[in-house]
SETI-823217 format. One record per residue (C-alpha): x, y, z; residue in one letter. Coordinates in nm, 3 decimals, m for minus. Last residue first. Layout:
<atoms>
> X/Y/Z/A
...
</atoms>
This chain:
<atoms>
> 0.377/m11.907/m5.558/R
> 0.593/m11.634/m5.704/R
> 0.527/m11.425/m5.395/R
> 0.657/m11.707/m5.174/R
> 0.975/m11.743/m5.379/F
> 1.034/m11.370/m5.356/L
> 0.983/m11.382/m4.982/L
> 1.234/m11.668/m4.952/L
> 1.493/m11.484/m5.165/G
> 1.451/m11.168/m4.961/A
> 1.503/m11.363/m4.640/L
> 1.821/m11.521/m4.778/V
> 1.956/m11.183/m4.883/A
> 1.868/m11.030/m4.549/A
> 2.054/m11.310/m4.369/A
> 2.358/m11.249/m4.589/E
> 2.338/m10.877/m4.519/I
> 2.334/m10.952/m4.148/G
> 2.648/m11.162/m4.192/L
> 2.803/m10.865/m4.365/L
> 2.717/m10.645/m4.074/G
> 2.868/m10.891/m3.828/C
> 3.191/m10.893/m4.028/S
> 3.196/m10.515/m4.043/A
> 3.147/m10.498/m3.666/S
> 3.510/m10.595/m3.620/S
> 3.597/m10.903/m3.418/K
> 3.648/m10.851/m3.049/Q
> 4.003/m10.831/m2.922/R
> 4.131/m11.133/m2.730/R
> 4.236/m11.097/m2.371/P
> 4.609/m11.160/m2.314/F
> 4.762/m11.461/m2.138/A
> 5.134/m11.475/m2.058/V
> 5.345/m11.793/m2.066/M
> 5.677/m11.800/m1.879/G
> 6.042/m11.872/m1.948/L
> 6.349/m11.851/m1.721/D
> 6.696/m11.880/m1.873/G
> 6.858/m11.967/m2.206/T
> 6.928/m11.720/m2.485/A
> 6.818/m11.642/m2.840/T
> 6.455/m11.747/m2.818/K
> 6.200/m11.823/m3.087/S
> 5.825/m11.855/m3.025/A
> 5.536/m12.102/m2.986/Q
> 5.222/m12.106/m2.768/A
> 4.984/m12.403/m2.773/L
> 4.656/m12.511/m2.611/G
> 4.524/m12.658/m2.938/A
> 4.232/m12.414/m2.935/A
> 4.467/m12.143/m2.808/P
> 4.697/m12.151/m3.115/H
> 4.946/m11.867/m3.063/S
> 5.259/m11.794/m3.267/L
> 5.527/m11.549/m3.154/Q
> 5.826/m11.497/m3.383/D
> 6.041/m11.329/m3.115/A
> 6.026/m11.371/m2.737/L
> 5.851/m11.121/m2.514/P
> 6.042/m10.951/m2.228/E
> 6.012/m10.995/m1.851/W
> 6.217/m10.745/m1.649/R
> 6.543/m10.704/m1.458/Y
> 6.720/m10.544/m1.752/K
> 7.038/m10.755/m1.734/S
> 6.845/m11.051/m1.597/P
> 6.601/m11.072/m1.893/E
> 6.324/m11.313/m1.793/W
> 6.174/m11.464/m2.108/R
> 5.814/m11.430/m2.227/Y
> 5.594/m11.661/m2.434/L
> 5.260/m11.541/m2.566/K
> 4.899/m11.652/m2.522/V
> 4.584/m11.514/m2.684/T
> 4.252/m11.551/m2.509/V
> 3.881/m11.526/m2.568/K
> 3.832/m11.815/m2.812/G
> 4.016/m12.054/m2.580/P
> 3.771/m11.982/m2.297/K
> 3.873/m11.881/m1.945/T
> 4.011/m11.540/m2.040/R
> 3.719/m11.339/m1.900/D
> 3.830/m11.413/m1.542/A
> 4.190/m11.539/m1.536/L
> 4.136/m11.786/m1.254/N
> 4.026/m12.074/m1.480/A
> 4.306/m12.030/m1.734/L
> 4.483/m12.350/m1.618/S
> 4.167/m12.542/m1.711/A
> 4.251/m12.478/m2.077/H
> 4.549/m12.709/m2.037/Q
> 4.881/m12.582/m2.169/F
> 5.132/m12.665/m2.441/Y
> 5.467/m12.491/m2.476/M
> 5.671/m12.473/m2.796/R
> 6.018/m12.317/m2.806/V
> 6.231/m12.264/m3.118/R
> 6.602/m12.194/m3.075/A
> 6.775/m11.893/m3.232/P
> 7.142/m11.948/m3.327/R
> 7.467/m11.918/m3.129/G
> 7.291/m12.028/m2.812/L
> 7.523/m12.032/m2.511/G
> 7.711/m12.325/m2.363/S
> 7.762/m12.326/m1.986/G
> 7.864/m12.688/m1.939/N
> 7.526/m12.797/m1.798/E
> 7.332/m12.597/m2.057/F
> 7.025/m12.395/m1.957/G
> 6.647/m12.385/m1.964/T
> 6.396/m12.288/m1.695/R
> 6.021/m12.330/m1.742/R
> 5.708/m12.158/m1.613/F
> 5.351/m12.248/m1.713/Q
> 5.214/m12.337/m1.368/G
> 4.959/m12.059/m1.366/P
> 4.924/m11.868/m1.698/V
> 5.099/m11.536/m1.644/F
> 4.905/m11.209/m1.635/H
> 5.150/m10.926/m1.708/L
> 5.090/m10.575/m1.571/G
> 5.461/m10.484/m1.582/Q
> 5.468/m10.405/m1.210/L
> 5.286/m10.731/m1.136/T
> 5.532/m10.931/m1.345/A
> 5.819/m10.760/m1.164/E
> 5.682/m10.868/m0.827/A
> 5.630/m11.228/m0.939/P
> 5.989/m11.311/m1.048/H
> 6.031/m11.689/m1.012/P
> 5.663/m11.742/m1.106/N
> 5.560/m12.069/m0.946/D
> 5.528/m12.426/m1.081/S
> 5.874/m12.451/m1.233/R
> 5.951/m12.727/m1.484/R
> 6.314/m12.772/m1.579/E
> 6.471/m12.826/m1.920/L
> 6.844/m12.892/m1.892/R
> 7.048/m12.898/m2.210/M
> 7.341/m13.139/m2.216/R
> 7.654/m13.040/m2.406/D
> 7.856/m13.162/m2.703/Y
> 8.064/m12.884/m2.860/S
> 8.043/m12.531/m3.006/P
> 7.667/m12.480/m2.957/I
> 7.411/m12.345/m3.207/S
> 7.578/m12.505/m3.510/G
> 7.285/m12.736/m3.579/P
> 6.956/m12.585/m3.458/L
> 6.823/m12.637/m3.105/V
> 6.451/m12.729/m3.094/D
> 6.288/m12.690/m2.751/V
> 5.958/m12.865/m2.674/F
> 5.736/m12.833/m2.366/T
> 5.419/m13.019/m2.269/D
> 5.299/m13.337/m2.436/Q
> 5.602/m13.531/m2.302/V
> 5.892/m13.317/m2.187/T
> 6.108/m13.211/m2.476/E
> 6.457/m13.146/m2.608/V
> 6.517/m13.178/m2.984/H
> 6.872/m13.103/m3.095/G
> 6.925/m13.078/m3.471/L
> 7.269/m13.219/m3.534/E
> 7.622/m13.085/m3.586/A
> 7.667/m12.949/m3.231/P
> 7.554/m13.274/m3.065/Q
> 7.295/m13.231/m2.792/I
> 7.265/m13.437/m2.474/G
> 6.936/m13.421/m2.285/Q
> 6.862/m13.320/m1.928/A
> 6.491/m13.331/m1.837/R
> 6.350/m13.210/m1.508/L
> 5.996/m13.201/m1.369/D
> 5.842/m13.470/m1.592/S
> 5.485/m13.546/m1.492/V
> 5.358/m13.901/m1.427/N
> 5.273/m13.807/m1.068/D
> 5.637/m13.711/m1.006/R
> 5.939/m13.621/m1.211/G
> 6.286/m13.720/m1.332/T
> 6.448/m13.731/m1.673/E
> 6.806/m13.797/m1.776/L
> 6.860/m13.841/m2.149/V
> 7.204/m13.901/m2.301/D
> 7.285/m14.103/m1.990/P
> 7.633/m14.137/m1.836/N
> 7.619/m14.330/m1.507/A
> 7.253/m14.440/m1.487/P
> 7.262/m14.610/m1.830/D
> 6.959/m14.809/m1.952/V
> 7.021/m14.860/m2.323/T
> 6.769/m14.782/m2.597/V
> 6.639/m14.959/m2.910/R
> 6.369/m14.783/m3.111/V
> 6.124/m14.918/m3.369/E
> 5.964/m14.709/m3.639/R
> 5.679/m14.825/m3.861/I
> 5.420/m14.950/m3.613/A
> 5.096/m15.017/m3.803/A
> 4.730/m15.012/m3.709/S
> 4.411/m15.174/m3.849/N
> 4.444/m15.483/m3.631/A
> 4.404/m15.260/m3.326/A
> 4.036/m15.198/m3.401/G
> 3.814/m15.033/m3.660/L
> 3.783/m14.714/m3.452/V
> 4.157/m14.683/m3.498/T
> 4.446/m14.825/m3.293/A
> 4.797/m14.684/m3.299/A
> 5.102/m14.890/m3.203/V
> 5.422/m14.753/m3.049/A
> 5.744/m14.953/m3.028/I
> 6.032/m14.989/m2.781/L
> 6.320/m15.238/m2.750/D
> 6.538/m15.250/m2.439/Y
> 6.916/m15.280/m2.402/D
> 7.076/m15.363/m2.065/Q
> 7.364/m15.160/m1.920/G
> 7.188/m15.105/m1.586/A
> 6.907/m15.356/m1.526/T
> 6.565/m15.198/m1.479/L
> 6.415/m15.052/m1.161/G
> 6.515/m14.694/m1.238/T
> 6.359/m14.718/m1.586/V
> 6.030/m14.540/m1.509/D
> 5.856/m14.459/m1.836/W
> 5.646/m14.149/m1.905/H
> 5.356/m14.096/m2.145/L
> 5.296/m13.972/m2.495/G
> 5.062/m13.879/m2.775/A
> 5.087/m13.706/m3.111/S
> 4.828/m13.600/m3.371/H
> 4.880/m13.220/m3.312/D
> 4.526/m13.207/m3.169/P
> 4.634/m13.451/m2.893/S
> 4.644/m13.830/m2.926/P
> 4.502/m14.043/m2.642/L
> 4.755/m14.245/m2.443/A
> 4.787/m14.620/m2.383/T
> 5.012/m14.793/m2.129/G
> 5.352/m14.955/m2.084/L
> 5.238/m15.274/m2.260/S
> 5.477/m15.569/m2.250/T
> 5.604/m15.724/m2.575/W
> 5.738/m16.082/m2.578/S
> 5.394/m16.216/m2.671/A
> 5.425/m16.094/m3.031/D
> 5.133/m15.878/m3.151/S
> 5.361/m15.583/m3.232/P
> 5.556/m15.809/m3.475/A
> 5.911/m15.902/m3.372/P
> 6.204/m15.655/m3.385/F
> 6.518/m15.786/m3.553/P
> 6.762/m15.958/m3.314/L
> 6.972/m15.799/m3.040/G
> 6.781/m15.987/m2.770/D
> 6.620/m15.672/m2.632/S
> 6.404/m15.692/m2.321/L
> 6.062/m15.577/m2.439/R
> 5.862/m15.255/m2.437/V
> 5.523/m15.139/m2.570/K
> 5.353/m14.800/m2.604/F
> 4.986/m14.790/m2.707/E
> 4.840/m14.498/m2.904/I
> 4.466/m14.448/m2.868/G
> 4.124/m14.435/m3.033/T
> 4.252/m14.295/m3.361/V
> 4.022/m14.150/m3.626/Q
> 4.260/m14.085/m3.915/V
> 4.324/m13.737/m4.059/G
> 4.679/m13.708/m3.933/P
> 4.913/m14.012/m3.941/T
> 5.032/m14.089/m3.587/V
> 5.316/m13.948/m3.382/N
> 5.477/m14.107/m3.077/A
> 5.619/m13.979/m2.751/R
> 5.794/m14.151/m2.462/L
> 5.944/m13.927/m2.196/S
> 6.164/m14.084/m1.926/V
> 5.994/m14.023/m1.589/A
> 6.179/m14.229/m1.324/D
> 6.524/m14.161/m1.463/G
> 6.787/m14.294/m1.705/W
> 6.835/m14.323/m2.078/V
> 7.118/m14.397/m2.326/R
> 6.985/m14.330/m2.676/T
> 7.050/m14.569/m2.967/G
> 6.721/m14.497/m3.143/D
> 6.573/m14.166/m3.035/R
> 6.347/m14.139/m2.732/P
> 6.114/m13.989/m2.829/Q
> 5.966/m13.964/m3.179/M
> 5.820/m14.314/m3.202/L
> 5.619/m14.398/m3.512/W
> 5.256/m14.476/m3.596/C
> 5.109/m14.515/m3.942/R
> 4.730/m14.516/m3.934/P
> 4.556/m14.692/m4.224/T
> 4.280/m14.514/m4.415/T
> 4.410/m14.156/m4.438/T
> 4.736/m14.250/m4.612/D
> 4.991/m13.970/m4.622/F
> 5.200/m13.803/m4.890/S
> 5.566/m13.698/m4.922/V
> 5.690/m13.553/m5.252/T
> 6.068/m13.520/m5.295/L
> 6.237/m13.259/m5.513/N
> 6.615/m13.275/m5.559/L
> 6.900/m13.031/m5.510/D
> 7.278/m13.031/m5.566/Q
> 7.564/m12.839/m5.409/S
> 7.938/m12.789/m5.457/A
> 8.198/m12.650/m5.219/S
> 8.545/m12.504/m5.182/L
> 8.681/m12.457/m4.830/N
> 9.022/m12.586/m4.947/E
> 8.971/m12.899/m4.732/S
> 8.652/m12.983/m4.921/D
> 8.280/m12.907/m4.886/R
> 7.978/m13.098/m5.021/V
> 7.638/m12.929/m4.997/V
> 7.324/m13.144/m5.007/V
> 6.977/m13.008/m5.076/R
> 6.620/m13.134/m5.033/A
> 6.334/m12.948/m5.197/R
> 6.026/m13.081/m5.020/Y
> 5.680/m13.147/m5.165/T
> 5.422/m13.193/m4.892/G
> 5.302/m13.426/m4.620/P
> 5.424/m13.397/m4.260/Y
> 5.646/m13.606/m4.031/E
> 5.933/m13.673/m4.274/Y
> 6.210/m13.888/m4.126/Q
> 6.570/m13.831/m4.234/H
> 6.849/m14.082/m4.284/P
> 7.193/m14.044/m4.452/V
> 7.243/m14.352/m4.668/L
> 7.597/m14.265/m4.790/T
> 7.729/m13.908/m4.801/G
> 8.020/m13.923/m4.557/T
> 8.157/m13.693/m4.287/A
> 7.812/m13.574/m4.183/T
> 7.644/m13.241/m4.099/V
> 7.268/m13.236/m4.033/L
> 6.968/m13.003/m4.055/D
> 7.140/m12.712/m4.229/T
> 6.891/m12.428/m4.274/E
> 6.769/m12.297/m4.611/G
> 6.412/m12.414/m4.559/N
> 6.441/m12.690/m4.819/G
> 6.314/m12.972/m4.598/D
> 6.616/m13.205/m4.591/F
> 6.899/m12.951/m4.575/D
> 7.214/m13.161/m4.547/W
> 7.578/m13.047/m4.517/L
> 7.840/m13.303/m4.622/Y
> 8.191/m13.275/m4.484/E
> 8.568/m13.300/m4.552/T
> 8.627/m13.398/m4.916/L
> 8.993/m13.355/m5.008/A
> 9.148/m13.062/m5.194/G
> 9.360/m12.941/m5.488/T
> 9.248/m13.154/m5.783/A
> 8.882/m13.141/m5.691/G
> 8.711/m13.402/m5.478/P
> 8.447/m13.646/m5.602/S
> 8.089/m13.672/m5.486/A
> 7.816/m13.938/m5.462/V
> 7.526/m13.821/m5.244/A
> 7.304/m14.083/m5.085/T
> 6.981/m14.005/m4.903/F
> 6.791/m14.236/m4.669/R
> 6.419/m14.166/m4.623/V
> 6.261/m14.267/m4.294/T
> 5.886/m14.299/m4.347/D
> 5.650/m14.124/m4.107/G
> 5.440/m13.959/m4.376/V
> 5.463/m14.168/m4.691/L
> 5.758/m14.191/m4.927/P
> 5.733/m14.191/m5.309/A
> 6.084/m14.244/m5.456/A
> 6.233/m14.409/m5.148/L
> 6.612/m14.467/m5.138/D
> 6.676/m14.099/m5.203/P
> 6.924/m13.980/m5.470/T
> 7.203/m13.723/m5.527/F
> 7.445/m13.804/m5.809/S
> 7.773/m13.678/m5.962/T
> 7.852/m13.410/m5.707/I
> 8.174/m13.223/m5.793/A
> 8.445/m13.081/m5.569/P
> 8.600/m12.739/m5.635/P
> 8.932/m12.693/m5.824/D
> 9.131/m12.402/m5.692/G
> 9.156/m12.035/m5.771/A
> 8.948/m11.717/m5.772/A
> 8.634/m11.896/m5.661/P
> 8.324/m11.776/m5.849/T
> 8.171/m11.449/m5.736/G
> 7.986/m11.347/m5.419/V
> 7.777/m11.030/m5.428/T
> 7.654/m10.899/m5.092/I
> 7.352/m10.666/m5.089/L
> 7.275/m10.472/m4.770/V
> 6.964/m10.464/m4.554/S
> 6.814/m10.270/m4.263/A
> 6.541/m10.371/m4.021/S
> 6.336/m10.221/m3.738/A
> 6.170/m10.392/m3.443/G
> 5.928/m10.323/m3.160/L
> 5.927/m10.567/m2.866/G
> 5.898/m10.292/m2.605/R
> 6.261/m10.331/m2.495/G
> 6.389/m10.273/m2.846/D
> 6.441/m10.514/m3.134/T
> 6.703/m10.458/m3.407/A
> 6.670/m10.656/m3.730/T
> 6.966/m10.720/m3.960/V
> 6.918/m10.819/m4.323/T
> 7.166/m10.964/m4.572/V
> 7.048/m10.981/m4.933/T
> 7.274/m11.235/m5.103/Y
> 7.381/m11.244/m5.468/A
> 7.552/m11.565/m5.576/G
> 7.867/m11.775/m5.550/P
> 7.868/m12.033/m5.267/T
> 8.084/m12.027/m4.955/D
> 7.973/m11.699/m4.794/F
> 8.147/m11.664/m4.456/L
> 7.967/m11.443/m4.202/H
> 8.073/m11.181/m3.950/T
> 7.861/m10.995/m3.697/A
> 7.844/m10.663/m3.512/A
> 7.550/m10.503/m3.324/P
> 7.605/m10.745/m3.031/S
> 7.306/m10.851/m2.820/V
> 7.248/m11.182/m2.996/G
> 7.113/m11.342/m3.309/S
> 7.214/m11.575/m3.590/A
> 7.052/m11.735/m3.896/D
> 6.713/m11.567/m3.847/A
> 6.461/m11.655/m4.117/L
> 6.347/m11.416/m4.391/Q
> 6.513/m11.635/m4.661/D
> 6.759/m11.362/m4.762/G
> 7.076/m11.565/m4.705/N
> 7.245/m11.384/m4.413/F
> 6.945/m11.314/m4.190/D
> 7.073/m11.159/m3.866/W
> 6.880/m11.078/m3.545/S
> 6.998/m10.806/m3.308/Y
> 6.866/m10.792/m2.952/A
> 6.766/m10.568/m2.660/S
> 6.804/m10.221/m2.807/V
> 6.725/m9.972/m2.531/T
> 6.677/m9.592/m2.535/G
> 6.297/m9.597/m2.528/D
> 6.271/m9.445/m2.877/F
> 6.542/m9.676/m3.005/S
> 6.856/m9.608/m3.206/D
> 7.050/m9.870/m3.400/A
> 7.392/m9.878/m3.568/V
> 7.472/m10.212/m3.730/A
> 7.814/m10.344/m3.830/A
> 7.880/m10.636/m4.066/F
> 8.206/m10.813/m4.152/A
> 8.218/m11.026/m4.466/V
> 8.425/m11.339/m4.535/A
> 8.403/m11.448/m4.900/L
> 8.466/m11.808/m5.007/P
> 8.396/m11.732/m5.284/A
> 8.519/m11.440/m5.493/P
> 8.453/m11.077/m5.399/G
> 8.178/m10.828/m5.322/S
> 8.043/m10.624/m5.028/T
> 8.372/m10.620/m4.838/P
> 8.276/m10.488/m4.599/G
> 7.936/m10.419/m4.452/A
> 7.728/m10.129/m4.316/S
> 7.379/m10.136/m4.167/L
> 7.156/m9.855/m4.038/A
> 6.877/m9.885/m3.780/I
> 6.578/m9.696/m3.647/S
> 6.370/m9.805/m3.350/P
> 5.992/m9.760/m3.342/A
> 5.875/m9.431/m3.187/G
> 5.537/m9.445/m3.357/V
> 5.500/m9.795/m3.494/A
> 5.623/m9.887/m3.840/P
> 5.355/m10.045/m4.061/E
> 5.284/m10.417/m4.097/V
> 5.084/m10.504/m4.408/V
> 4.953/m10.862/m4.409/V
> 4.872/m11.026/m4.741/V
> 4.662/m11.340/m4.781/G
> 4.710/m11.667/m4.961/E
> 4.520/m11.992/m5.014/Q
> 4.634/m12.344/m5.099/E
> 4.399/m12.639/m5.147/V
> 4.496/m13.004/m5.101/N
> 4.370/m13.334/m5.232/T
> 4.587/m13.650/m5.213/T
> 4.544/m13.814/m4.871/G
> 4.223/m13.636/m4.790/D
> 4.107/m13.276/m4.734/F
> 4.451/m13.119/m4.694/Y
> 4.482/m12.744/m4.638/S
> 4.790/m12.545/m4.745/R
> 4.807/m12.201/m4.586/V
> 4.996/m11.906/m4.734/R
> 5.066/m11.577/m4.557/I
> 5.232/m11.302/m4.761/T
> 5.405/m11.031/m4.561/Y
> 5.445/m10.662/m4.643/N
> 5.692/m10.492/m4.410/G
> 5.746/m10.353/m4.063/P
> 5.899/m10.569/m3.786/R
> 5.748/m10.767/m3.498/T
> 5.485/m10.976/m3.679/Y
> 5.285/m11.175/m3.424/T
> 5.110/m11.495/m3.537/F
> 4.767/m11.621/m3.433/T
> 4.592/m11.947/m3.522/V
> 4.215/m11.985/m3.537/E
> 4.038/m12.317/m3.508/D
> 4.018/m12.561/m3.797/G
> 4.193/m12.852/m3.628/V
> 4.488/m13.058/m3.749/T
> 4.756/m12.791/m3.730/T
> 5.103/m12.742/m3.879/S
> 5.361/m12.467/m3.836/Y
> 5.648/m12.305/m4.028/E
> 5.569/m12.473/m4.360/P
> 5.803/m12.364/m4.643/R
> 5.620/m12.290/m4.972/F
> 5.852/m12.155/m5.239/G
> 6.179/m11.962/m5.233/I
> 6.084/m11.746/m5.532/I
> 5.716/m11.727/m5.437/P
> 5.807/m11.603/m5.086/D
> 5.572/m11.696/m4.802/Y
> 5.658/m11.548/m4.461/H
> 5.375/m11.690/m4.243/F
> 5.390/m12.036/m4.404/D
> 5.122/m12.258/m4.248/W
> 5.034/m12.625/m4.302/Q
> 4.681/m12.752/m4.236/H
> 4.532/m13.101/m4.184/F
> 4.188/m13.260/m4.180/V
> 4.011/m12.993/m4.385/A
> 3.646/m12.910/m4.319/T
> 3.696/m12.584/m4.131/Q
> 3.910/m12.401/m4.386/P
> 4.171/m12.194/m4.200/P
> 4.115/m11.909/m3.949/T
> 4.403/m11.663/m3.911/F
> 4.449/m11.405/m3.637/R
> 4.714/m11.136/m3.673/V
> 4.915/m10.981/m3.388/L
> 5.103/m10.672/m3.508/L
> 5.414/m10.548/m3.325/P
> 5.414/m10.343/m3.531/C
> 5.147/m10.115/m3.672/T
> 4.841/m10.240/m3.855/G
> 4.704/m10.404/m4.170/I
> 4.522/m10.727/m4.249/G
> 4.359/m10.750/m3.908/P
> 4.227/m11.010/m3.912/E
> 4.257/m11.319/m4.127/M
> 4.003/m11.555/m4.283/I
> 4.121/m11.800/m4.547/L
> 3.870/m11.906/m4.810/Q
> 3.826/m12.225/m5.014/F
> 3.653/m12.449/m4.760/P
> 3.409/m12.286/m4.786/W
> 3.317/m12.023/m5.045/T
> 3.263/m12.259/m5.338/P
> 2.914/m12.126/m5.425/A
> 2.631/m12.380/m5.398/G
> 2.370/m12.113/m5.332/L
> 2.255/m12.228/m4.988/L
> 2.594/m12.358/m4.873/R
> 2.789/m12.058/m4.990/G
> 2.529/m11.820/m4.860/L
> 2.567/m11.963/m4.510/L
> 2.947/m11.995/m4.532/P
> 2.995/m11.623/m4.592/S
> 3.293/m11.513/m4.384/I
> 3.558/m11.335/m4.587/P
> 3.295/m11.086/m4.701/S
> 3.317/m10.940/m5.049/L
> 3.063/m11.188/m5.180/A
> 2.828/m11.065/m4.913/A
> 2.819/m10.722/m5.073/L
> 2.727/m10.859/m5.416/S
> 2.476/m11.105/m5.272/L
> 2.304/m10.836/m5.073/A
> 2.284/m10.606/m5.374/A
> 2.149/m10.884/m5.597/A
> 1.886/m10.988/m5.339/L
> 1.770/m10.634/m5.276/V
> 1.753/m10.556/m5.651/F
> 1.568/m10.880/m5.727/S
> 1.327/m10.812/m5.441/F
> 1.236/m10.474/m5.579/V
> 1.239/m10.575/m5.949/P
> 1.006/m10.872/m5.882/V
> 0.757/m10.692/m5.664/F
> 0.623/m10.464/m5.939/A
> 0.605/m10.750/m6.191/P
> 0.392/m10.949/m5.944/L
> 0.130/m10.678/m5.888/L
> m0.049/m10.722/m6.228/R
> m0.062/m11.102/m6.192/R
> m0.197/m11.068/m5.841/K
> m0.481/m10.852/m5.963/M
</atoms>
């Protein structure tokens, strides 16, 4: 009897199982089936939601859970190539807010060991919002020989009657090269080529609209441009944390003299450093990947030449490599809370990062185990594989040099660590490059000097970071980064219905009144305990955080551009175009769609059907 009934059950359960498997295969979250059936679902899928919506659109991304390191490109372009905008070392979700309409490709590169990585893509469709601003762009001239100076004029109209900012992309890389409140801009194109110039207008609600124009730059009409005969690094296969020194050999043309070298070390289209010579120019790579470095040589006739090279940077997951990020070598420091920060190779189990100091004798640095070193303390690394503490130098001898190192220890012991970057600083109370004061091992005020031709990096340890791009300020100035415990404008926040994270307020500004000619990136870290009084927002998985800036001319808080939220790491990141008061706002997270839950139910049904079929066969 059983043998006659078995054929009747087999088609039924086979149909149920096949249907469930077919539907579950469409789901972006099917780890259970993947593990049971051996299918390569995890870690080879990227989850994102939503994939389509109106701007401003906040999208949540979840990377592969088993990887040790992730790099994110939220504006991936196959022509330009992969350009990481953010890196994480945990598999929790990351959010990014798209503020202007368009189709965006997101690409994440996940590393599973020192050599293996997997890349996945997704497409986000951002539609115009009802009442979004409109914009038109004109330019002149639109073609001519290099160097070509072009004037741009934008005309924007907003539903709410306000246009708060204009952002300009002059080279078509989808990154802002300049921004401000003026609808007019000028730009000098040095290199022949076709450039798609885009302006984005943002209104008071954070909605944006863009317009573009094509600029065609021909070969120079006259003159003899310089020539680059070689462009080489001193390390052919660097590891994460290594300092690579580049040398570019160039010769001037018949009509000019070499004046400057412009360096783009990571291939993102932005100048990282400007130098007068091209010999052994250093750059430290903090993340793995293949980078397309570029050098541009310019002469007195404003003629230029460029050359590229590809450089692959990898990391070793067995031996930690530890290097100091703050302070920089040669810095003059003063204060009772000078920030010390070090990075360590991701993917290695580290028990702590120890900071050491010694009175400098001007000689090469001794080994970390040498008795001349004194420990300043040990800090545990955060999810972004960095750690830091503060150093009180007010009791040290003015004018004296001190050596600093950082050493990482793994679960195997301190002997399995390496310090690969030493720093020598000078205690200078009269004219410091870095002045930092605070209390209870917390930095309340940091003033740091920034050179106009270099990337300025202002930070308070494990808390707030501001990156100022080269060319943002006209001359040397010191940026002040101040911690504020209370909301400086509480009444307006209440009227706007904004829930600020307690204690997460900062004030930035330049001592000599410099403004920002280019957008600066801001990162703020927070403790999850600071969300304790925000009711349902107490858990990282239930909250999204954004950075806001106080706009004095409008007397209101307004969101910054290019918002990125990573609550699991306690991080909010954005771009700002002006200094002033900053605050972090918490928003409740939307619930995931029921479709995902339904697909998980289908997976469970498929498994149950398979078990019943197996039992019937027995």
